[in-house]
C-alpha positions as CSV (number, residue, x, y, z in Angstrom):
1,M,-4.5,13.2,8.6
2,S,-4.9,12.2,5.3
3,Y,-3.6,9.1,4.2
4,L,-4.3,8.2,0.6
5,T,-3.3,10.4,-2.1
6,H,-5.0,9.4,-4.7
7,Q,-3.4,8.6,-8.6
8,K,0.1,9.3,-6.9
9,F,1.7,7.5,-9.6
10,P,0.4,6.8,-13.7
11,V,-1.6,2.6,-14.7
12,P,0.0,1.6,-16.1
13,L,2.5,1.1,-12.8
14,N,5.9,1.2,-13.6
15,R,7.8,-0.5,-10.8
16,D,10.8,0.5,-11.6
17,Q,9.3,4.5,-11.0
18,V,7.7,4.1,-7.3
19,S,10.9,2.3,-6.8
20,H,12.9,5.3,-7.3
21,D,10.3,7.6,-6.7
22,W,10.6,5.9,-2.8
23,G,13.6,6.2,-2.5
24,S,14.6,9.0,-3.2
25,R,12.7,9.8,0.1
26,G,14.2,6.9,1.9
27,Y,12.2,3.8,1.7
28,S,12.5,0.3,0.4
29,C,10.4,-1.1,-2.0
30,D,9.0,-4.6,-2.4
31,V,6.7,-6.6,-4.1
32,F,3.3,-9.2,-2.1
33,T,0.8,-10.7,-4.3
34,D,-2.6,-11.6,-2.8
35,P,-5.5,-13.9,-3.5
36,P,-8.9,-13.4,-3.0
37,G,-9.5,-11.9,0.4
38,R,-6.3,-12.8,1.7
39,E,-5.9,-10.5,5.0
40,W,-2.9,-9.7,6.6
41,N,-4.4,-8.3,10.3
42,D,-3.6,-5.8,13.3
43,F,0.1,-4.6,11.9
44,V,1.7,-2.6,13.8
45,H,5.7,-1.5,12.7
46,A,8.8,0.8,14.1
47,T,9.1,2.8,10.8
48,N,6.6,4.6,8.5
49,E,5.5,2.5,5.8
50,L,4.5,3.6,2.0
51,V,1.5,1.2,0.2
52,T,0.7,1.2,-3.7
53,V,-1.4,-0.8,-5.8
54,M,-0.5,-2.6,-8.7
55,D,-3.4,-4.0,-10.0
56,G,-6.7,-5.3,-7.8
57,R,-8.0,-3.2,-4.8
58,L,-6.9,-3.1,-0.8
59,K,-9.0,-2.3,2.0
60,L,-6.6,-0.9,4.5
61,T,-7.6,0.2,8.0
62,I,-5.6,2.9,9.7
63,D,-5.7,3.9,12.7
64,G,-9.4,2.1,12.2
65,E,-10.2,4.6,9.2
66,E,-11.1,2.3,6.2
67,I,-9.5,3.3,3.0
68,I,-10.0,2.1,-0.4
69,A,-6.8,1.9,-2.2
70,E,-7.2,1.5,-6.0
71,P,-4.4,1.0,-8.6
72,G,-1.6,3.7,-8.7
73,D,-2.8,5.2,-5.3
74,E,-0.4,5.8,-2.8
75,V,-1.2,5.3,1.0
76,F,0.9,6.3,3.7
77,I,1.1,4.4,7.0
78,P,2.7,5.9,9.7
79,K,5.1,4.0,12.3
80,E,3.6,2.7,16.0
81,V,0.0,2.7,14.0
82,R,-2.3,-0.3,14.0
83,H,-3.0,-1.5,10.5
84,S,-4.9,-4.1,8.8
85,V,-4.6,-4.8,4.7
86,K,-7.4,-6.9,2.2
87,N,-7.2,-8.1,-0.9
88,I,-11.2,-7.0,-1.6
89,S,-10.7,-7.6,-5.7
90,S,-11.9,-11.1,-7.1
91,S,-8.5,-12.1,-8.1
92,T,-5.0,-11.7,-7.3
93,T,-3.9,-8.4,-5.8
94,H,-0.4,-7.6,-7.0
95,W,0.9,-3.9,-4.7
96,L,3.6,-2.5,-3.2
97,Y,5.2,-1.7,0.3
98,G,8.3,-0.5,1.6
99,Y,9.4,1.3,5.0
100,D,11.6,4.0,5.9
């Protein structure tokens, strides 16, 4: 399964555009701000999740597969699948996430 869609959204990212797109697909849209090196490990949700990087870079591990997401990329995380997210940028990373 392909979890990553490169350059789904134009950069610089317009949060309202992403929110509208995701809303039309039944997803919420909120923002996370993570300092360099911040990790979120071994999460499992009962819903599907979307992630889009606004600025910076994230490494996501989804069901054992590592993905590097950059601004404008969209990542799909299926429900009930173990996943982790790490800010691999040398600066603060802002990213959007949403659940269906």
